[in-house]
C-alpha positions, 0 to 999 in steps of 0.5 A, spaced: 150 749 384 155 751 379 155 746 373 160 741 371 162 740 379 159 735 382 158 733 390 160 727 393 152 726 395 151 726 387 156 721 385 154 714 384 155 709 389 161 706 386 165 712 385 165 714 393 171 713 396 172 711 404 177 716 407 179 711 412 182 706 407 188 706 404 189 704 397 196 703 394 198 703 387 202 698 383 208 703 385 206 704 392 206 696 393 213 695 390 215 701 395 212 697 401 216 691 398 222 694 397 222 697 404 220 691 407 226 687 404 231 693 406 229 692 413 230 685 414 236 685 410 239 691 415 236 687 421 240 680 418 246 684 417 246 687 424 245 681 427 251 677 423 256 683 424 255 683 432 257 675 431 263 677 427 265 681 432 265 676 437 268 671 433 274 676 432 276 677 439 283 677 440 286 670 442 290 669 448 298 670 446 301 663 445 308 661 444 311 655 440 318 652 440 321 650 434 323 642 434 329 639 430 327 639 423 321 643 423 319 648 418 315 654 419 310 650 415 310 645 420 309 650 425 303 653 422 300 647 421 301 646 429 299 653 431 292 653 426 291 647 423 284 649 420 287 655 417 291 656 410 298 655 412 301 660 407 296 665 411 299 663 418 306 663 416 305 670 414 302 672 420 308 668 424 313 672 420 310 679 421 309 677 429 316 675 430 319 680 425 322 674 421 325 676 414 325 669 411 321 663 413 328 660 416 327 658 423 332 654 428 331 648 432 329 651 439 327 658 437 321 661 440 315 664 436 309 668 438 303 666 435 
């Protein structure tokens, strides 16, 4: 035996390491936690991205006839009452190629 080098059978019982068990350092534990969080966040994002695509499916086209005294603001409230009227007005103006918010009674607007 070469001096200074010890064999496993000469080590005290407390220093023997079973090669089949895993031992994680503090840095290893942090890495495992970070990887688990990234995996869960990626799965959550993938699930919600699929839902968002289903929610943003194109709506069937609709048509509205402007009533006497009705403004584009009123049409926007009629077409999409849950949305901000300013956003709906912009969309109506864009879809119908309007240069201003002025509309005429009897005018048909695509929504």
